[in-house]
Backbone as CSV, one residue per row, in Angstrom:
resi,resn,N_x,N_y,N_z,CA_x,CA_y,CA_z,C_x,C_y,C_z
1,MET,196.852,-26.026,-56.763,197.872,-25.085,-56.325,198.917,-26.516,-55.770
2,SER,199.771,-26.001,-56.291,200.810,-27.374,-55.451,201.463,-26.690,-53.913
3,ASP,201.758,-28.244,-53.793,202.105,-28.228,-52.051,203.135,-26.923,-51.956
4,ALA,204.370,-27.150,-52.785,205.329,-26.060,-52.800,205.155,-25.200,-52.927
5,LEU,203.930,-24.262,-53.570,203.404,-22.579,-53.180,202.561,-23.219,-52.110
6,SER,201.949,-23.732,-52.163,201.441,-23.705,-50.584,202.073,-23.132,-49.445
7,TRP,202.892,-23.631,-49.710,204.311,-23.442,-48.447,204.576,-22.556,-48.464
8,TYR,205.256,-21.993,-49.625,205.940,-20.646,-49.634,204.476,-19.734,-49.460
9,ILE,203.627,-19.781,-49.714,202.626,-18.283,-49.643,202.613,-18.653,-47.927
10,ILE,202.283,-19.578,-47.562,201.993,-20.131,-45.991,203.337,-19.123,-45.156
11,VAL,204.975,-19.426,-45.541,205.860,-19.340,-44.664,205.882,-17.001,-44.789
12,LEU,205.871,-17.130,-46.206,205.973,-15.688,-46.882,205.277,-14.802,-45.801
13,THR,203.658,-15.668,-45.793,202.786,-14.373,-45.026,202.811,-14.288,-43.656
14,LEU,203.024,-15.507,-42.928,203.418,-15.298,-41.199,205.152,-14.677,-41.409
15,GLY,205.539,-14.844,-42.148,207.003,-14.054,-42.013,206.693,-12.701,-41.967
16,ASN,205.809,-12.127,-42.376,205.688,-10.469,-42.752,204.574,-10.226,-41.291
17,ILE,204.364,-10.986,-40.889,203.292,-10.838,-39.766,204.229,-10.459,-38.511
18,ALA,205.302,-11.655,-38.752,206.041,-11.700,-37.774,207.190,-10.297,-37.336
19,ALA,207.636,-10.373,-38.765,208.433,-9.010,-39.358,208.084,-7.532,-38.597
20,CYS,206.153,-7.624,-38.942,205.630,-6.401,-38.283,205.833,-6.023,-36.822
21,TRP,205.720,-7.481,-36.269,205.720,-7.101,-34.617,207.404,-7.265,-34.527
22,TRP,208.099,-7.988,-35.012,209.490,-7.397,-34.208,209.695,-6.207,-34.515
23,LEU,209.585,-5.392,-35.919,209.749,-4.306,-36.136,209.252,-3.123,-35.023
24,ILE,208.023,-3.446,-34.324,207.161,-2.505,-33.476,207.960,-2.433,-32.361
25,ARG,208.435,-4.008,-32.170,208.866,-4.151,-30.595,210.927,-3.367,-31.021
26,TRP,210.993,-3.772,-32.109,212.319,-3.354,-32.082,212.350,-1.443,-32.191
27,THR,211.810,-0.778,-32.333,211.846,0.560,-32.571,210.869,1.120,-31.351
28,ALA,210.555,0.564,-30.215,210.008,0.828,-29.237,211.047,0.986,-28.179
29,ARG,211.887,-0.392,-28.565,212.765,-0.312,-27.500,213.781,0.846,-27.083
30,PRO,214.093,1.360,-25.786,215.269,2.632,-25.324,216.286,1.845,-26.274
31,ARG,217.321,2.665,-26.823,219.062,2.389,-26.775,219.710,2.841,-26.124
32,PRO,221.254,2.740,-26.038,222.234,3.598,-25.234,222.559,4.548,-25.847
33,GLY,222.480,5.686,-25.237,223.064,7.029,-25.850,221.996,7.725,-26.338
34,GLU,220.680,7.324,-26.010,219.410,7.939,-26.933,219.020,8.336,-25.969
35,ALA,218.421,9.606,-26.289,217.460,11.137,-25.219,216.879,10.313,-24.410
36,ALA,215.956,10.690,-23.364,215.483,10.476,-22.897,214.105,10.371,-22.968
37,ALA,212.617,9.647,-22.985,211.562,10.425,-23.148,211.246,11.383,-22.699
38,GLY,210.742,12.624,-23.635,210.744,13.913,-23.486,211.665,14.713,-23.690
39,GLU,212.607,14.352,-23.601,213.718,15.656,-24.028,213.906,15.313,-25.223
40,THR,214.758,16.443,-25.677,215.441,17.162,-26.420,216.300,15.740,-27.423
41,THR,216.798,15.955,-28.767,217.874,14.517,-29.338,218.544,15.532,-29.630
42,GLY,218.790,16.877,-29.582,220.011,17.590,-29.662,219.862,18.308,-30.927
43,HIS,218.729,17.761,-32.270,218.654,17.787,-33.428,217.429,19.649,-33.853
44,VAL,217.791,20.449,-33.863,217.756,21.840,-34.009,217.402,22.504,-35.620
45,TRP,216.272,22.922,-35.644,216.334,23.672,-37.475,215.817,25.087,-37.385
46,ASP,216.081,25.639,-38.224,215.325,26.819,-37.965,215.494,27.803,-36.748
47,GLY,217.120,27.771,-36.347,217.516,28.371,-35.019,216.502,27.746,-33.615
48,ASP,215.331,27.460,-33.471,214.541,27.425,-32.581,213.565,26.074,-32.153
49,LEU,213.856,25.166,-33.803,212.345,24.373,-33.700,213.609,22.818,-33.470
50,LYS,213.213,22.116,-32.152,213.802,21.095,-31.915,213.192,19.795,-31.683
51,GLU,213.965,18.832,-31.994,212.857,17.685,-31.792,213.286,16.798,-30.491
52,TYR,211.925,16.364,-30.014,211.860,15.788,-29.176,211.825,14.121,-28.973
53,ASN,212.180,13.397,-28.251,211.689,11.940,-28.172,210.725,11.691,-27.404
54,ASN,209.868,11.937,-28.080,208.596,11.208,-27.892,207.940,10.451,-28.374
55,PRO,207.828,9.096,-27.470,207.464,8.147,-28.488,206.024,7.846,-28.574
56,LEU,205.302,6.543,-29.343,203.984,6.691,-29.666,203.270,6.880,-28.540
57,PRO,201.943,6.888,-28.572,201.211,6.754,-27.574,200.522,5.612,-27.379
58,ARG,200.145,5.144,-26.542,200.223,3.677,-25.995,199.028,2.852,-26.640
59,TRP,197.882,4.344,-26.600,196.695,3.608,-28.043,197.096,3.907,-29.271
60,TRP,198.203,4.065,-29.906,198.209,3.848,-31.063,199.352,2.855,-31.642
61,LEU,200.073,2.579,-30.912,200.880,1.658,-30.239,200.191,-0.039,-30.298
62,GLY,199.170,0.337,-29.670,198.025,-1.093,-29.345,196.966,-1.220,-30.683
63,LEU,196.751,-0.178,-31.678,196.441,-0.516,-32.404,197.638,-1.733,-33.764
64,PHE,198.804,-1.400,-33.344,199.497,-2.379,-34.028,199.775,-3.587,-34.253
65,TYR,199.475,-3.348,-32.531,199.141,-5.281,-32.287,198.151,-5.677,-32.474
66,VAL,196.879,-4.876,-32.315,195.625,-5.211,-32.670,195.433,-5.683,-34.124
67,THR,196.015,-5.144,-35.131,196.178,-5.344,-36.363,196.284,-6.799,-36.513
68,ILE,197.683,-6.683,-35.972,198.430,-8.406,-35.869,197.712,-9.720,-35.461
69,VAL,196.639,-9.205,-34.129,196.272,-10.500,-33.871,194.485,-10.059,-34.651
70,PHE,194.400,-9.534,-35.106,193.377,-9.499,-36.182,193.559,-10.245,-37.450
71,ALA,194.920,-10.114,-37.925,195.235,-11.023,-39.026,195.648,-12.299,-38.894
72,LEU,195.779,-12.505,-37.656,196.088,-13.672,-37.493,194.884,-14.598,-37.440
73,VAL,194.136,-14.218,-36.541,192.818,-14.897,-36.289,191.937,-14.649,-37.472
74,TYR,192.198,-13.737,-38.510,191.492,-13.858,-39.876,191.821,-15.013,-40.609
75,LEU,193.491,-15.334,-40.608,193.688,-16.135,-41.327,194.126,-17.817,-40.861
76,ALA,193.031,-17.647,-39.461,192.852,-18.959,-38.797,191.509,-19.332,-39.209
77,LEU,190.831,-18.316,-39.531,189.130,-18.571,-40.005,188.939,-18.380,-41.237
78,TYR,189.405,-18.086,-41.830,189.214,-17.984,-43.510,190.682,-18.886,-44.311
79,PRO,190.134,-18.823,-45.927,191.671,-19.169,-46.608,192.357,-18.197,-46.659
80,GLY,193.680,-17.877,-46.419,194.513,-17.160,-46.864,196.155,-17.831,-46.670
81,LEU,196.280,-18.783,-46.239,197.364,-19.385,-46.154,198.078,-20.561,-47.126
82,GLY,197.917,-20.110,-48.349,198.029,-21.501,-49.365,197.129,-21.992,-49.149
83,LYS,196.775,-23.719,-48.816,195.935,-24.479,-49.232,194.753,-24.510,-48.079
84,TRP,195.135,-23.717,-47.128,194.475,-24.127,-45.903,193.019,-23.196,-46.364
85,GLN,192.260,-23.961,-45.805,190.629,-23.640,-46.159,189.969,-22.781,-44.781
86,GLY,190.537,-22.768,-43.781,189.730,-21.940,-42.723,188.924,-22.670,-41.808
87,LEU,188.901,-22.729,-40.450,188.175,-23.154,-39.793,186.809,-23.537,-39.953
88,LEU,186.105,-22.113,-40.794,185.125,-22.131,-40.600,184.270,-22.619,-42.154
89,GLY,185.015,-22.907,-42.608,185.006,-23.800,-44.121,184.434,-22.785,-45.332
90,TRP,184.772,-21.304,-44.931,183.974,-20.866,-46.018,184.475,-20.581,-47.381
91,SER,184.516,-20.428,-48.705,184.622,-20.332,-49.701,183.715,-19.282,-50.809
92,SER,184.374,-18.495,-51.788,183.286,-17.410,-52.225,182.777,-18.219,-53.261
93,ALA,182.911,-19.261,-53.481,182.185,-20.466,-54.374,180.943,-20.621,-53.664
94,GLY,181.081,-21.314,-52.383,180.160,-21.356,-51.314,179.202,-20.266,-51.110
95,GLN,179.561,-19.226,-50.813,179.010,-18.136,-50.717,177.720,-17.983,-51.801
96,TYR,178.849,-17.885,-52.964,177.838,-17.354,-54.323,176.563,-18.512,-54.371
97,GLU,176.829,-20.397,-54.453,176.499,-20.876,-54.474,174.873,-20.984,-53.290
98,GLU,175.495,-20.563,-52.140,174.294,-20.337,-51.210,173.188,-19.169,-51.528
99,GLU,174.017,-17.924,-52.209,173.411,-16.758,-52.587,172.226,-17.667,-53.387
100,MET,172.726,-18.450,-54.502,171.891,-18.335,-55.462,170.568,-19.553,-55.263
101,ARG,170.903,-20.327,-54.159,169.725,-21.237,-53.782,168.703,-20.575,-52.580
102,ARG,169.122,-19.805,-52.472,168.419,-18.716,-51.554,167.521,-17.663,-52.641
103,ALA,168.069,-17.000,-54.101,167.707,-16.380,-54.486,166.306,-17.192,-55.509
104,GLU,166.863,-19.037,-55.775,166.085,-19.687,-56.438,164.529,-19.992,-55.921
105,ALA,164.934,-20.062,-54.599,163.469,-19.825,-53.660,163.045,-19.183,-53.911
106,LYS,163.520,-18.148,-53.601,161.982,-16.795,-53.854,162.008,-16.281,-54.783
107,TYR,162.551,-16.515,-55.617,162.082,-15.791,-57.218,162.037,-17.090,-58.131
108,GLY,162.283,-18.026,-57.742,162.089,-19.534,-59.141,160.634,-19.722,-58.883
109,PRO,159.850,-19.770,-57.801,158.448,-19.493,-58.533,157.705,-18.634,-59.317
110,ILE,158.087,-17.255,-59.270,157.659,-16.367,-60.315,157.977,-17.022,-61.840
111,PHE,159.233,-17.060,-61.919,160.212,-17.183,-63.386,159.055,-19.166,-63.821
112,GLN,158.638,-19.602,-62.885,157.958,-20.519,-63.482,156.264,-20.538,-63.991
113,ARG,156.016,-19.697,-62.777,154.801,-19.003,-63.563,155.172,-17.838,-64.913
114,TYR,155.465,-17.792,-64.984,156.079,-17.001,-66.260,156.350,-17.903,-67.185
115,ALA,157.094,-18.950,-67.386,157.373,-19.425,-67.959,156.199,-20.718,-68.935
116,SER,155.082,-20.610,-67.888,154.039,-21.707,-68.214,152.888,-20.740,-68.909
117,MET,153.434,-19.494,-69.292,152.686,-18.651,-70.300,152.842,-18.602,-71.966
118,PRO,152.236,-18.449,-72.571,153.186,-18.114,-74.086,153.435,-16.808,-74.161
119,ILE,154.878,-16.816,-75.040,155.431,-15.623,-74.902,154.266,-14.158,-75.437
120,VAL,153.483,-14.471,-76.503,152.924,-13.069,-76.799,151.415,-12.134,-75.465
121,ALA,151.386,-13.812,-74.611,150.412,-13.522,-73.480,151.199,-12.874,-72.596
122,LEU,152.400,-13.428,-72.369,153.322,-12.920,-71.460,153.835,-11.236,-71.555
123,ALA,153.982,-11.055,-73.427,154.268,-9.408,-72.853,153.015,-8.391,-72.857
124,LYS,152.040,-9.098,-72.713,150.922,-8.023,-72.147,150.802,-7.905,-70.719
125,ASP,151.795,-8.685,-70.028,151.668,-8.888,-68.151,153.199,-7.601,-67.721
126,GLU,152.818,-6.553,-67.496,153.569,-5.515,-67.077,154.194,-5.597,-65.817
127,GLU,153.896,-6.269,-65.413,154.848,-6.843,-63.922,155.724,-7.799,-64.682
128,ALA,155.212,-8.678,-65.317,156.541,-9.116,-66.478,157.391,-8.543,-66.989
129,MET,157.079,-8.050,-67.764,157.820,-6.912,-68.930,158.544,-5.820,-67.873
130,ALA,158.622,-5.615,-66.493,158.992,-4.727,-65.770,160.485,-5.701,-65.052
131,ALA,160.281,-7.025,-64.914,161.104,-7.634,-64.447,162.192,-8.234,-66.025
132,GLY,161.282,-8.500,-67.234,161.832,-8.903,-68.029,162.804,-7.132,-68.867
133,ARG,162.911,-6.221,-68.457,163.595,-4.742,-68.844,164.833,-5.203,-67.922
134,ARG,164.097,-5.770,-66.265,165.414,-5.565,-65.639,166.661,-6.850,-66.150
135,LEU,166.092,-7.768,-66.374,167.118,-9.310,-67.245,167.871,-8.619,-68.443
136,PHE,167.135,-7.499,-69.249,167.596,-6.721,-70.315,168.838,-5.942,-70.178
137,MET,168.607,-4.974,-69.157,169.178,-4.327,-68.552,170.528,-4.613,-68.357
138,THR,170.761,-6.132,-67.610,171.581,-6.718,-66.971,172.596,-6.899,-67.802
139,TYR,171.800,-8.331,-68.926,172.511,-9.101,-69.952,172.156,-8.664,-71.123
140,CYS,171.692,-7.514,-71.451,171.860,-7.359,-73.058,172.241,-5.777,-73.376
141,ALA,171.749,-5.238,-72.688,171.761,-3.423,-72.608,173.413,-3.182,-73.267
142,VAL,174.464,-3.976,-72.773,175.568,-3.668,-72.876,175.985,-3.856,-74.519
143,CYS,175.288,-4.564,-75.413,175.462,-4.601,-76.669,174.476,-3.596,-77.205
144,HIS,173.179,-4.411,-77.050,172.078,-4.049,-77.612,171.551,-1.981,-77.590
145,GLY,172.493,-1.533,-76.063,171.692,-0.883,-75.466,170.896,-0.242,-74.377
146,SER,170.587,0.568,-73.693,169.444,0.595,-72.622,168.319,0.761,-73.198
147,ASP,168.170,1.258,-74.917,166.782,2.034,-75.550,166.749,0.449,-76.493
148,ALA,167.651,-0.631,-76.352,167.520,-1.875,-77.401,167.628,-1.521,-78.880
149,ARG,168.009,-0.405,-79.354,167.986,0.538,-80.323,169.740,-0.164,-80.826
150,GLY,170.345,-0.578,-80.312,172.062,-1.353,-80.947,172.549,-0.134,-80.979
151,GLY,173.543,-0.750,-82.315,174.633,0.272,-82.822,175.347,-0.504,-83.962
152,PRO,176.655,0.196,-84.582,177.244,-0.783,-85.523,177.400,-1.816,-85.070
153,GLY,177.156,-2.901,-85.591,177.580,-4.687,-85.381,176.286,-5.069,-84.099
154,PHE,175.552,-4.804,-83.998,174.723,-4.796,-82.702,173.161,-4.223,-83.578
155,PRO,172.230,-5.517,-83.878,170.780,-5.411,-84.054,170.193,-4.179,-83.080
156,ASN,169.525,-3.449,-84.040,168.458,-2.883,-83.411,167.167,-3.888,-82.913
157,LEU,166.588,-3.777,-81.612,165.973,-4.812,-81.507,164.324,-4.367,-81.210
158,ALA,164.658,-2.847,-81.643,162.994,-2.411,-81.888,162.027,-2.168,-82.566
159,ASP,162.872,-2.642,-83.957,162.542,-2.367,-85.411,161.706,-3.790,-85.473
160,GLU,161.127,-3.695,-86.407,160.942,-5.057,-87.312,161.755,-5.969,-87.851
161,ASP,162.698,-5.349,-88.165,163.773,-5.892,-88.864,164.646,-6.960,-88.191
162,TRP,164.552,-8.313,-88.271,165.397,-9.589,-87.828,166.243,-9.928,-88.686
163,LEU,167.754,-10.377,-88.305,168.379,-11.009,-89.238,167.634,-12.657,-88.807
164,TRP,167.615,-13.250,-87.905,167.493,-14.671,-87.908,165.947,-14.690,-87.614
165,GLY,164.888,-14.004,-87.475,163.532,-13.910,-87.622,163.229,-13.535,-86.158
166,GLY,162.090,-12.666,-86.301,161.324,-12.085,-85.363,159.765,-12.506,-84.628
167,ASP,160.085,-14.199,-84.933,158.088,-14.553,-84.166,159.038,-14.854,-82.353
168,PRO,158.145,-15.631,-81.865,158.933,-15.009,-80.273,160.026,-16.544,-79.715
169,GLU,159.409,-17.450,-80.591,160.167,-18.617,-81.015,161.576,-18.540,-81.202
170,SER,161.743,-17.944,-82.534,163.274,-17.416,-83.152,164.158,-16.572,-82.106
171,ILE,162.803,-15.749,-81.389,164.135,-14.514,-80.381,164.295,-15.515,-79.523
172,LYS,163.702,-16.431,-78.645,164.052,-17.109,-77.822,165.360,-17.852,-78.239
173,LYS,165.486,-18.830,-79.421,166.318,-19.458,-79.785,167.351,-18.817,-79.569
174,SER,167.442,-17.303,-80.328,168.741,-16.648,-80.153,169.261,-16.251,-78.820
175,ILE,168.131,-16.093,-77.840,169.031,-16.101,-76.458,169.520,-16.953,-75.950
176,LEU,168.656,-18.567,-76.119,169.311,-19.445,-75.554,170.473,-19.941,-76.304
177,ASP,170.544,-20.216,-77.429,172.033,-20.713,-78.093,172.749,-19.864,-78.775
178,GLY,172.442,-18.445,-79.079,173.184,-17.534,-79.859,173.329,-18.008,-81.195
179,ARG,174.053,-17.156,-81.872,173.771,-17.164,-83.015,175.281,-16.922,-83.845
180,GLN,175.743,-17.380,-84.762,177.279,-17.351,-85.367,176.668,-16.701,-86.756
181,ALA,177.279,-15.755,-87.254,177.170,-15.327,-88.741,178.301,-14.824,-89.261
182,MET,178.662,-14.942,-90.258,179.806,-14.900,-91.282,179.828,-14.182,-92.787
183,MET,180.139,-13.107,-93.364,179.672,-12.603,-94.248,181.434,-12.740,-94.825
184,PRO,181.697,-13.708,-95.712,182.940,-13.940,-96.848,183.292,-12.600,-97.055
185,ALA,184.848,-12.413,-97.354,185.859,-11.440,-97.480,185.468,-11.741,-99.279
186,TRP,185.383,-10.574,-100.040,185.208,-10.867,-101.588,186.071,-10.008,-102.391
187,GLY,186.634,-9.248,-101.106,188.434,-8.173,-102.068,188.875,-8.983,-102.957
188,LYS,189.868,-10.311,-102.867,190.560,-11.183,-103.428,189.651,-11.355,-104.826
189,THR,188.285,-11.736,-104.493,187.675,-12.087,-106.087,187.293,-11.419,-106.545
190,LEU,186.406,-10.178,-106.375,185.796,-9.540,-106.942,187.067,-8.423,-107.657
191,GLY,188.180,-8.139,-106.670,188.846,-7.078,-107.283,188.231,-5.626,-106.708
192,GLU,188.598,-4.584,-106.855,188.704,-3.361,-106.260,187.563,-2.626,-107.548
193,GLN,187.766,-2.882,-108.600,186.222,-2.608,-109.415,185.288,-3.316,-109.282
194,GLY,185.368,-4.489,-109.354,184.028,-5.327,-108.560,183.372,-4.839,-107.305
195,VAL,184.288,-4.635,-106.647,183.952,-4.316,-105.413,182.853,-3.226,-105.583
196,GLU,183.301,-2.211,-106.257,182.730,-0.690,-107.068,181.162,-1.382,-106.871
197,GLU,181.273,-2.348,-108.123,180.275,-2.183,-108.880,179.172,-3.144,-108.038
198,VAL,179.688,-3.778,-106.851,178.826,-5.018,-106.733,178.064,-3.950,-105.384
199,ALA,178.808,-3.071,-104.722,178.102,-2.049,-103.877,177.040,-0.822,-104.769
200,ALA,177.503,-0.532,-106.196,176.687,0.194,-106.390,175.070,-0.578,-106.776
201,TYR,175.596,-1.928,-106.746,173.885,-2.607,-107.388,173.219,-2.812,-106.015
202,VAL,173.821,-3.092,-104.817,173.614,-3.019,-103.611,173.085,-1.930,-102.998
203,LEU,173.456,-0.632,-103.329,172.519,0.340,-102.719,171.810,0.597,-103.747
204,SER,171.392,0.090,-105.444,170.428,0.354,-105.885,169.563,-0.594,-105.261
205,LEU,169.903,-1.385,-104.583,168.596,-2.381,-104.125,167.569,-1.936,-103.270
206,SER,168.235,-0.840,-102.002,167.333,0.153,-101.389,166.515,1.468,-101.832
207,GLY,166.953,1.482,-103.440,166.194,2.326,-103.591,167.392,3.741,-103.955
208,ARG,168.362,3.585,-103.308,169.289,4.929,-103.463,170.095,5.093,-104.487
209,GLN,170.753,6.331,-104.763,170.856,6.673,-106.380,172.363,6.067,-106.530
210,ALA,172.681,5.106,-107.610,174.230,5.029,-107.811,174.088,5.148,-109.331
211,ASP,175.536,4.683,-109.818,175.807,4.891,-111.275,175.324,3.882,-111.836
212,PRO,174.246,4.166,-113.005,173.786,2.906,-113.552,175.011,1.917,-114.008
213,ARG,176.015,2.441,-114.595,177.210,1.810,-114.874,177.457,0.674,-114.566
214,LEU,177.905,1.585,-113.169,178.543,0.121,-112.277,177.152,-0.589,-111.415
215,VAL,176.093,0.138,-111.698,174.618,-1.028,-111.298,174.628,-2.353,-111.809
216,GLU,174.270,-1.773,-113.479,174.815,-3.006,-114.563,175.820,-3.986,-114.437
217,ALA,176.689,-3.498,-114.329,177.872,-4.039,-114.300,178.035,-5.407,-112.891
218,GLY,177.435,-4.584,-111.843,177.084,-5.416,-110.413,176.307,-6.429,-110.395
219,ARG,175.523,-6.439,-111.375,173.978,-7.091,-111.115,174.376,-8.770,-111.432
220,GLN,174.884,-8.798,-112.430,175.982,-10.271,-112.831,176.757,-10.811,-111.835
221,LYS,177.438,-9.945,-110.853,178.064,-10.670,-109.558,177.450,-10.875,-108.805
222,TYR,176.638,-9.641,-108.120,175.544,-9.966,-107.480,175.028,-11.629,-107.141
223,ARG,174.624,-11.534,-108.818,174.056,-12.806,-108.942,174.710,-14.255,-108.377
224,THR,176.564,-13.887,-108.731,177.133,-15.123,-108.954,177.648,-14.910,-107.316
225,TYR,177.741,-14.114,-106.771,178.363,-14.139,-105.393,177.453,-14.124,-104.224
226,CYS,176.425,-13.315,-105.060,176.022,-13.148,-103.381,174.495,-13.499,-103.068
227,ALA,174.069,-13.869,-104.274,172.613,-14.350,-104.436,172.002,-15.633,-103.211
228,SER,173.164,-16.614,-103.198,172.770,-17.618,-102.392,172.867,-17.461,-101.139
229,CYS,173.205,-16.115,-100.617,172.709,-15.739,-99.170,171.493,-14.796,-99.643
230,HIS,171.784,-14.088,-100.315,170.843,-12.330,-99.694,169.477,-12.868,-100.601
231,GLY,169.447,-14.166,-101.450,168.250,-14.061,-102.887,168.455,-13.199,-103.737
232,ALA,168.204,-14.145,-104.470,168.646,-13.224,-106.057,167.537,-11.830,-105.939
233,ASP,166.311,-11.507,-104.725,165.905,-10.018,-104.882,166.412,-9.193,-103.896
234,GLY,167.686,-9.786,-103.053,168.483,-9.373,-101.983,167.376,-9.354,-100.669
235,LYS,166.250,-9.950,-100.528,165.275,-9.403,-99.626,165.916,-10.743,-98.118
236,GLY,167.363,-10.977,-98.384,167.779,-11.860,-97.066,167.288,-13.287,-96.949
237,ASN,168.149,-13.761,-96.089,167.594,-15.279,-95.375,167.767,-15.524,-94.094
238,PRO,166.494,-15.587,-93.120,167.120,-15.812,-91.932,166.935,-16.785,-91.599
239,LEU,167.215,-18.027,-92.316,167.811,-19.101,-92.047,169.360,-19.188,-91.676
240,MET,169.876,-18.368,-92.354,171.580,-18.003,-92.171,171.916,-16.756,-91.720
241,GLY,170.777,-15.738,-91.254,171.068,-15.045,-91.101,171.260,-13.635,-92.110
242,ALA,171.312,-13.726,-93.160,171.965,-13.153,-94.186,170.619,-11.422,-94.114
243,PRO,171.418,-10.339,-94.362,170.160,-9.147,-93.948,169.193,-9.345,-95.000
244,ASN,168.419,-8.378,-95.122,167.572,-7.417,-96.252,168.171,-6.742,-96.531
245,LEU,168.416,-6.864,-97.860,169.960,-5.001,-98.858,168.577,-4.475,-98.967
246,THR,167.211,-4.982,-99.047,166.219,-3.709,-99.610,165.707,-3.057,-99.084
247,ASP,165.793,-2.603,-97.134,165.145,-1.801,-96.832,165.549,-0.498,-96.226
248,GLY,167.296,-0.690,-96.692,167.834,0.540,-96.032,168.255,0.411,-94.663
249,ILE,167.710,-0.690,-94.118,168.685,-0.729,-92.796,169.850,-1.335,-92.481
250,TRP,170.777,-1.006,-91.527,172.318,-1.416,-92.005,172.314,-2.210,-90.951
251,LEU,173.234,-2.903,-90.327,173.623,-3.295,-89.451,175.078,-2.987,-89.214
252,TYR,175.931,-2.270,-89.986,176.951,-2.350,-89.995,177.204,-0.595,-89.997
253,GLY,175.982,-0.325,-91.029,176.449,1.479,-91.258,176.188,1.265,-93.019
254,GLY,175.283,2.279,-93.488,174.932,1.750,-95.302,175.369,2.772,-95.792
255,SER,176.543,3.836,-95.649,177.418,4.594,-96.087,178.375,3.618,-97.406
256,PRO,178.008,4.212,-98.305,178.902,3.552,-99.534,180.086,3.347,-99.353
257,ALA,181.343,3.972,-98.383,182.244,3.567,-97.851,181.879,1.930,-97.151
258,THR,181.296,2.296,-96.450,181.278,0.992,-95.123,180.667,-0.235,-95.963
259,ILE,179.423,-0.181,-96.917,178.935,-1.411,-98.057,180.077,-0.993,-98.437
260,LYS,181.147,-1.197,-98.776,182.077,-1.452,-100.103,183.374,-2.361,-98.834
261,GLU,183.375,-1.724,-97.837,184.369,-2.181,-96.790,184.192,-3.690,-96.557
262,THR,182.158,-3.252,-96.320,181.710,-5.237,-96.105,182.162,-6.288,-96.926
263,ILE,181.952,-5.604,-98.507,181.775,-6.605,-99.450,183.314,-6.851,-99.495
264,ARG,184.434,-5.777,-99.249,185.607,-5.957,-99.611,186.399,-7.245,-98.824
265,ASN,186.089,-7.183,-96.707,186.927,-7.183,-95.971,185.963,-8.523,-95.408
266,GLY,184.383,-8.240,-95.357,183.503,-9.373,-94.872,183.149,-9.106,-93.051
267,ARG,182.559,-9.450,-93.008,181.670,-9.229,-91.571,181.740,-10.910,-90.882
268,LYS,181.606,-10.876,-89.280,181.979,-11.668,-88.360,180.846,-11.117,-87.401
269,GLY,179.825,-11.720,-87.031,178.808,-11.570,-86.000,178.759,-12.779,-85.222
270,ARG,178.829,-12.315,-84.163,178.496,-12.843,-83.001,177.625,-12.890,-81.926
271,MET,176.495,-13.748,-81.576,175.536,-13.490,-80.383,176.218,-14.692,-79.428
272,PRO,176.350,-14.396,-78.406,176.919,-15.156,-77.417,175.443,-16.326,-76.655
273,ALA,175.505,-17.151,-76.306,174.598,-18.024,-76.085,174.075,-17.472,-74.469
274,HIS,173.285,-17.935,-74.388,172.826,-17.588,-72.893,172.419,-18.152,-71.907
275,ARG,172.168,-19.721,-72.843,171.694,-20.941,-71.692,171.582,-21.158,-70.864
276,ALA,173.345,-21.549,-70.262,173.640,-21.471,-69.164,173.696,-20.620,-68.059
277,LEU,173.048,-19.559,-68.660,173.505,-18.023,-67.559,172.543,-18.004,-67.424
278,LEU,171.227,-18.147,-68.000,170.215,-17.525,-67.906,168.986,-18.948,-67.623
279,GLY,169.038,-19.994,-68.390,168.039,-20.579,-68.235,166.326,-20.482,-69.178
280,GLU,165.999,-21.938,-69.398,164.867,-21.748,-70.279,163.918,-20.566,-69.530
281,GLU,163.750,-20.390,-68.210,162.792,-19.996,-68.180,162.717,-18.316,-67.465
282,LYS,164.218,-17.610,-67.504,164.138,-16.549,-67.846,164.800,-16.105,-68.926
283,ALA,164.849,-16.962,-70.245,165.037,-16.837,-71.558,163.534,-16.247,-71.789
284,HIS,162.847,-16.945,-71.647,162.178,-17.537,-71.385,160.931,-16.242,-71.408
285,LEU,160.952,-15.129,-70.439,160.614,-14.072,-69.995,161.353,-12.832,-71.072
286,LEU,162.500,-13.201,-71.045,163.457,-11.979,-72.010,163.089,-12.106,-73.433
287,ALA,162.627,-13.060,-74.166,162.099,-13.251,-74.932,160.837,-11.835,-75.122
288,ALA,159.928,-12.345,-74.252,158.353,-11.770,-74.609,158.845,-10.211,-74.618
289,TYR,160.086,-10.238,-73.658,160.575,-8.278,-73.308,161.128,-8.123,-74.849
290,VAL,161.810,-8.981,-75.683,162.412,-8.267,-76.351,161.471,-8.184,-77.915
291,TRP,160.428,-9.416,-77.679,159.577,-9.301,-79.114,158.578,-7.864,-78.348
292,SER,158.399,-7.537,-76.963,157.576,-6.556,-76.947,157.745,-5.347,-77.548
293,LEU,159.184,-5.479,-77.555,160.065,-3.904,-78.382,159.391,-3.699,-79.863
294,SER,159.451,-4.182,-80.033,158.833,-4.289,-81.667,158.225,-4.146,-82.043
295,ARG,157.688,-3.321,-83.302,156.315,-2.878,-83.284,155.244,-4.108,-83.692
296,ARG,155.476,-5.504,-83.404,155.542,-6.577,-83.842,154.302,-6.860,-82.188
297,GLY,155.241,-6.265,-81.554,154.950,-6.377,-79.787,153.632,-5.755,-79.804
298,GLU,153.948,-3.779,-80.392,152.625,-3.109,-80.419,151.300,-3.917,-81.173
299,GLU,151.642,-4.734,-81.618,150.500,-4.822,-82.493,149.726,-6.164,-82.305
300,ARG,150.331,-6.716,-80.722,149.843,-7.937,-79.961,148.568,-7.629,-79.364
């Protein structure tokens, strides 16, 4: 904040407080020709409804002065006047850091103990999984859902289908460093007929019905444009986050229209990195919880 802006805020704030004090004093002052307190002003409505000159009760008027004094004391003690930091030296950042220090002192040893355990063993600890669920609800549920079953564009974490690998370390890496996937748009390259043909072939890979002529025409186009990522057999590539096209599980939806839209316009998926937000220890616990959600977790 510049000095000029700081002084502008100070003058404007204190000027408004001074104006409030002056307004109270001015309105409470008697004026020449005004009816005395308790007498009628001469204004009459509906024949017998008279207006009296009754001043505000003293206690009510006093509240206005109290708010002015409170405002001045508050602005002296806390930030509020431009660059002025307040006599107490309080700041929201400082309060946050202090609360984080207290939380770290209280919960840090717990997370350290969890971090010392292998993810597979940690997933068997009910107390740890209860803490992991709270982390999930705080940081993950907004995208993956409270039941972890995801939605269009957000993976289901409760099954065995993993875009980037479902082993504990791969899950932990996804949480810490995030993932960036990109399905290129093939609409201009393939043309609308080519999109129809490749979509038919992709449908056939998961055992669904499709026009045999379109499937045959799409087979070669798939090998030319798609196999480098999804594999010649369509089973995907976890190193690239390329989905398995043979299992009937669809990240963005498996209807023919949606598949054609994906081929035509491409997709861009991003899992944000949580390393700075969670740190290694909490990410370790969260990875154990996510791993426990899948059927692989049930087999542990």
